[in-house]
Each structure stands twice: as structure tokens, then as C-alpha cells.
MIRO-466376 format. One record per residue (C-alpha): residue in one letter; x, y, z. Coordinates in Angstrom, 3 decimals, padded with zeros to 6 digits, m for minus. Layout:
BEGIN
REC, A, X, Y, Z .
...
end
This chain:
BEGIN
REC, M, 055.518, m046.041, m008.887 .
REC, T, 057.968, m046.499, m011.733 .
REC, E, 056.674, m049.798, m013.119 .
REC, S, 053.866, m049.906, m015.605 .
REC, C, 050.430, m051.269, m014.792 .
REC, I, 047.035, m051.390, m016.454 .
REC, V, 043.993, m050.116, m014.557 .
REC, A, 040.356, m050.777, m015.437 .
REC, E, 038.164, m047.874, m014.429 .
REC, L, 034.535, m046.845, m014.693 .
REC, R, 033.976, m043.479, m016.375 .
REC, F, 030.945, m041.252, m015.966 .
REC, D, 028.435, m039.562, m018.238 .
REC, S, 028.931, m035.823, m018.763 .
REC, E, 026.440, m034.765, m016.073 .
REC, T, 028.085, m036.945, m013.414 .
REC, N, 031.541, m035.903, m014.595 .
REC, I, 030.650, m032.216, m014.178 .
REC, A, 029.210, m032.757, m010.680 .
REC, V, 032.254, m034.737, m009.521 .
REC, R, 034.692, m032.254, m011.093 .
REC, Q, 032.927, m029.405, m009.269 .
REC, R, 033.672, m031.125, m005.954 .
REC, L, 037.207, m032.016, m007.030 .
REC, H, 038.030, m028.428, m008.038 .
REC, A, 036.453, m027.016, m004.875 .
REC, V, 038.431, m029.211, m002.484 .
REC, H, 041.687, m028.518, m004.328 .
REC, Q, 041.020, m024.786, m004.116 .
REC, F, 040.134, m025.094, m000.411 .
REC, L, 043.395, m026.965, 000.279 .
REC, G, 045.491, m024.619, m001.878 .
REC, K, 046.521, m027.525, m004.122 .
REC, D, 047.039, m027.336, m007.874 .
REC, D, 043.876, m028.129, m009.789 .
REC, P, 044.251, m031.518, m011.505 .
REC, E, 043.032, m030.382, m014.936 .
REC, A, 044.068, m033.588, m016.715 .
REC, F, 042.413, m035.858, m014.138 .
REC, H, 039.391, m037.800, m015.372 .
REC, P, 036.989, m038.597, m012.518 .
REC, H, 036.450, m042.341, m012.306 .
REC, V, 035.997, m045.364, m010.083 .
REC, S, 038.979, m047.709, m010.354 .
REC, L, 037.927, m051.337, m010.664 .
REC, I, 041.199, m053.270, m010.645 .
REC, P, 044.872, m052.835, m011.526 .
REC, S, 046.895, m055.477, m013.343 .
REC, K, 050.647, m055.611, m013.766 .
REC, S, 050.254, m056.868, m017.311 .
REC, C, 047.509, m058.096, m019.586 .
REC, D, 046.870, m058.673, m023.249 .
REC, E, 045.215, m055.288, m023.788 .
REC, A, 043.258, m056.173, m026.940 .
REC, N, 042.044, m059.462, m025.462 .
REC, C, 041.026, m057.791, m022.185 .
REC, L, 039.084, m055.101, m024.045 .
REC, Q, 037.345, m057.754, m026.157 .
REC, Q, 036.349, m059.744, m023.072 .
REC, I, 035.078, m056.622, m021.320 .
REC, H, 033.118, m055.765, m024.484 .
REC, E, 031.477, m059.202, m024.404 .
REC, V, 030.378, m058.582, m020.819 .
REC, I, 029.111, m054.990, m020.946 .
REC, A, 028.286, m053.981, m024.529 .
REC, E, 024.714, m055.284, m024.201 .
REC, A, 024.281, m054.119, m020.596 .
REC, P, 022.790, m050.784, m019.585 .
REC, P, 024.955, m048.134, m017.913 .
REC, I, 025.532, m048.583, m014.181 .
REC, E, 023.739, m046.166, m011.897 .
REC, V, 025.756, m045.304, m008.801 .
REC, S, 025.103, m043.486, m005.562 .
REC, F, 027.954, m041.487, m004.108 .
REC, S, 026.846, m041.844, m000.509 .
REC, H, 029.659, m040.618, 001.730 .
REC, W, 032.947, m038.784, 002.042 .
REC, G, 035.900, m040.870, 003.163 .
REC, W, 039.583, m041.001, 003.943 .
REC, F, 042.245, m043.628, 003.323 .
REC, P, 045.288, m043.529, 005.632 .
REC, S, 047.512, m043.400, 002.531 .
REC, G, 046.537, m039.714, 002.227 .
REC, V, 043.483, m039.981, m000.043 .
REC, A, 040.192, m038.110, 000.412 .
REC, F, 037.394, m039.675, m001.606 .
REC, L, 033.735, m039.673, m002.559 .
REC, G, 032.453, m043.138, m001.645 .
REC, V, 030.208, m045.208, m003.890 .
REC, T, 027.552, m047.469, m002.383 .
REC, P, 028.439, m051.010, m003.513 .
REC, T, 025.494, m052.594, m005.327 .
REC, Q, 025.346, m056.212, m006.406 .
REC, R, 025.681, m055.190, m010.052 .
REC, L, 028.784, m053.098, m009.290 .
REC, L, 030.341, m055.907, m007.223 .
REC, D, 029.564, m058.439, m009.966 .
REC, L, 031.206, m056.231, m012.615 .
REC, H, 034.234, m055.764, m010.357 .
REC, G, 034.560, m059.546, m009.969 .
REC, V, 034.275, m060.171, m013.714 .
REC, V, 036.846, m057.489, m014.603 .
REC, H, 039.158, m058.869, m011.898 .
REC, T, 038.941, m062.280, m013.582 .
REC, I, 039.574, m060.781, m017.039 .
REC, L, 042.615, m058.726, m016.013 .
REC, A, 043.938, m061.564, m013.813 .
REC, P, 046.201, m059.451, m011.593 .
REC, S, 049.167, m061.152, m009.965 .
REC, S, 050.179, m060.830, m006.338 .
REC, E, 052.914, m058.384, m007.468 .
REC, T, 050.369, m055.974, m008.953 .
REC, P, 050.528, m052.558, m007.256 .
REC, W, 047.643, m051.969, m004.810 .
REC, I, 046.190, m055.456, m005.416 .
REC, D, 045.517, m055.911, m001.707 .
REC, L, 043.144, m052.920, m001.903 .
REC, Y, 041.352, m053.954, m005.092 .
REC, C, 040.699, m057.698, m004.698 .
REC, P, 037.076, m058.821, m004.467 .
REC, G, 036.056, m058.601, m000.830 .
REC, A, 038.563, m055.811, m000.057 .
REC, W, 037.655, m053.236, m002.729 .
REC, V, 036.124, m049.944, m001.550 .
REC, P, 034.449, m048.335, m004.583 .
REC, H, 035.283, m044.639, m004.597 .
REC, C, 036.189, m041.599, m006.641 .
REC, T, 039.397, m039.915, m005.481 .
REC, M, 039.063, m036.239, m004.589 .
REC, A, 042.616, m035.464, m003.379 .
REC, T, 045.856, m037.370, m002.784 .
REC, G, 049.078, m036.824, m000.902 .
REC, L, 047.292, m035.341, 002.112 .
REC, S, 048.509, m035.266, 005.683 .
REC, V, 046.044, m036.535, 008.264 .
REC, S, 045.141, m032.969, 009.277 .
REC, D, 044.635, m031.856, 005.649 .
REC, G, 042.612, m035.001, 005.000 .
REC, M, 040.320, m034.255, 007.914 .
REC, R, 040.020, m030.615, 006.801 .
REC, A, 039.140, m031.795, 003.273 .
REC, I, 036.471, m034.213, 004.506 .
REC, G, 035.025, m031.540, 006.810 .
REC, Y, 034.917, m029.017, 003.961 .
REC, L, 033.360, m031.468, 001.498 .
REC, S, 030.774, m032.641, 004.046 .
REC, A, 029.750, m029.058, 004.857 .
REC, S, 029.750, m027.892, 001.232 .
REC, F, 028.254, m030.755, m000.795 .
REC, D, 025.299, m032.937, 000.081 .
REC, V, 025.335, m036.665, m000.437 .
REC, P, 023.975, m038.818, m001.847 .
REC, L, 024.859, m037.723, m005.344 .
REC, R, 023.450, m039.935, m008.088 .
REC, G, 025.560, m040.719, m011.129 .
REC, T, 025.857, m042.893, m014.195 .
REC, C, 028.849, m044.941, m015.345 .
REC, V, 028.864, m045.236, m019.132 .
REC, S, 032.110, m047.069, m019.915 .
REC, V, 034.933, m049.220, m018.677 .
REC, N, 038.274, m047.752, m019.712 .
REC, L, 041.681, m049.351, m019.589 .
REC, I, 044.563, m047.008, m018.878 .
REC, Q, 048.261, m047.651, m018.528 .
REC, L, 050.137, m045.982, m015.699 .
REC, A, 053.908, m045.686, m016.027 .
REC, G, 055.571, m043.350, m013.587 .
REC, S, 053.675, m040.080, m013.888 .
REC, S, 052.403, m040.768, m017.406 .
REC, V, 048.929, m042.044, m018.227 .
REC, R, 048.027, m043.641, m021.559 .
REC, Q, 044.489, m044.439, m022.654 .
REC, V, 044.509, m048.065, m023.839 .
REC, G, 040.881, m048.364, m024.829 .
REC, S, 037.284, m047.928, m023.798 .
REC, V, 034.165, m050.089, m023.902 .
REC, R, 030.806, m048.387, m023.541 .
REC, F, 027.749, m049.845, m021.934 .
REC, Q, 024.728, m050.156, m024.207 .
REC, E, 023.172, m046.782, m024.992 .
REC, A, 019.766, m046.211, m023.466 .
end
């Protein structure tokens, strides 16, 4: 993708981040792929082709700053035909509600990349483990992950981050944390 887009994503606490990174590193090593050192494990909520970044962050702050962190259950390993192996998140009502609110705030257009996959009702909450995989490598990855790492894995989402994707570059736009416990 050469155009720019903004993506809202859920980020994890350090314990969850370490557990997810362990699985991410292991599957990359198993597949003989380069380790994505700069990758930040996350659950993407919604992309938007353009938004008023400051206004979006303020609106997200109004929604989540007084809310507790979101507990998630990574309940299964999965595969998207686009070549993505992932760690699936059980959709809870709270997670679906947050997704709907952030979708409204970012107001993606029909031209937004991947919008058909991220609209309410179509979204599959997940954390990407590997991309660019052939079907056979994808099945090998899922088999390896299933045999090597038990699910469910419990985790905690502590912030909603906005990032800008432009080609291969990623820019952190801002972050809003859930209320500290």
C-alpha cells in the first residue's frame, strides 16, 4: 500500500506483550522468517483513510480515559486467506462496543484500505503472528503454534493507539490509556 491511512489499535500491558512476542518470535524462527523486531503486538480496531488526528484522539480519550483496561482472551489460532497467521481474540460485548465507537470516531470511507474486513459485523479481532505466507506455510505455522503454545492466553489491553501507515513506514500519532487500576 502506498497511500497513507490511520489505524486505531489496542496495545497490551507488558506481561501480555511479552507473552505475545514470545509466540511471534517462535513462529518466525520456525518459518525461517526475519524476526519483526520493530513490530508492536496489537489488535487493530479500524483503519481510516483520513481523520483529524487530534480530534480523534480527544474523542477516544473521552470514551476510554475513565474506563478500566480491557481484558481479552486469545482463544484460538487462525488463518486468513490473504496469507496471515493470527492469534484470535474472543469477541466480548465490551470489545465489540469499543470497536463500534472507534469506528464512528474515525469515520472510515468506503475507499479506506481493508475497510471490508474491519467494519462492525465483519471484524475478526486478532493479533497478527506472521504475514505474507503461502497456504502451506500458513498451515505449518498454525500447526506449530497449536502444538507449541496453549490457548486460551489471557491478556490486558491498556491503550488505544493511533498510527499512520504510509508505504512501509509507521508513525505513532498518539495514544490514549485506559484508566489505571
